[in-house]
N, C-alpha and C positions, 0 to 999 in steps of 0.2 A: 651485791651487783645481781640486777635484776637482768633475767634473760626475755626479749622478746619471743614468744612462738609463739607459730600457726597452729591450731587444735590439729585441723584437717586441711589437704586441700581442697580449694575450689572445688564444691561439682558443679560439671556442666549446667548452665543456665542459669546458676544459682548468682552469677556474678551479677553485678549491680548495675545499672545502665544509667544514662546521660539523655540531658535533655536531645542531642544528636538521636543518637537512637530509634527513640518515641518518634523525635519530627522524620527519620525517614521510616518509622512502620507507617505514620499518616498517612503520608506522601505514598508507599504500594498501596494501601487499603486506598484512598484517593485512585492510582492508576485501577487499579478495580472495581470501583465504582463504577471510573468513565467506562469502562469496557461493559459494565451491565451486569456484571457479577454479583453486584450487593444493592439491593434496594436501599432507600435514604435511612430510616430507619434502621438496620443493620448495621450499615455504615456509621450512623453517627453514637451508636453506639460501642464499635469496635474504635474508632476512635478517640473516642473516652477512655475506656480501659487501657487503649495503648499510652494516654497520658498518663494515666493512674500505674501504670506498669513498674515495679521497682527492678525489675531481675529481667534478663534474657527470655527466662522459662516463663513470664508473665505473659511476651509477644506471640509463643506459639500457637498456641490455642484462638489466637486472631485468625492463622492464617491455613488453620488447618484444614480446610474444606476449601481453598482456595490453589489454585494451580499455581506451581514453580513458576516465575517470572522466566527462567530462564529457554524453561520445555514451550514457551510458547512466542519465542522471540522470532522475529523475522528471518529466515534463511538470508546467507547474502544474493543479492541477483545471479542467476548465472548468466553464463555469457550466451545467449541468443543467435542462432545460426544463423544468415540470412540466407533467405530465398530468393533466386535473383528472379524466379516468375512472377514473387509476389510483388516486388519492387517495381517488376516490370510494368504488373497491371495498373501499380497506383500511376505509376507513371505517364502511363496512356490514358488513365482515368482523369488526371490530373491535365494534359494537354487537350482533352475534349473540353472539358468545361470552361479550359481558357479561352479555344477556339470558340464554341458558342460563344461565351459573353463577350468577347471581339467580334463575333458575325451583330451579336444586337446590337454594339456600343456602334458600330458600322453603319446597320442599316438608320440604325437613330440618328446619325450625328453627317453622317455624308448623303443620307436620302438615296439609298441604291436599294433597289426591290433585293427581294431577296431571293428571287431569280440568279439572281449572280453567281450564288454558291450552291446552285446544281448541279454543279459539274463535282464541284469539289465531295460533295456528300456521294455524289455518285462511286468517283474512287476510293473512297474511307469502305463505303460498303461492299463494293465490288473486292478489294484486296482484303477484308476479312472473309469473304464466301471465298475466295480464289485461299487465302490462307489457310482453311481448316482442310481443304482436302489433300491427299495424301500425292502423291505423283502416281504413283499405281495406279490411281483408278485412271487416269486419263490414255 
């Protein structure tokens, strides 16, 4: 009876790879190429080497000078604190733009002279100038 024996345990990286691993390596190289880390000639040569690789160890030199994919993965988006002052300023700007557009549209369609809007403009400007002063100044 003949026994099948393995002479030595496989060496890390010495294990043979298949088409799936070669295609994964080529896809990873394509990501580095798209990120601008590889020039066209380098990319072509490395992809060619990836498809000619027989073992996992043959793929290691292809990525030796490239950053690890996990190291440059985007961090999860942090919760941003809402700034009520910033939101209020954005809302005021939006209301102002809408009011100006409505006034222009009203003047164009109804043919009302723009002097009608002077009291409104005066009230807005007066509110801003009084709003900036402190009560202690009076």
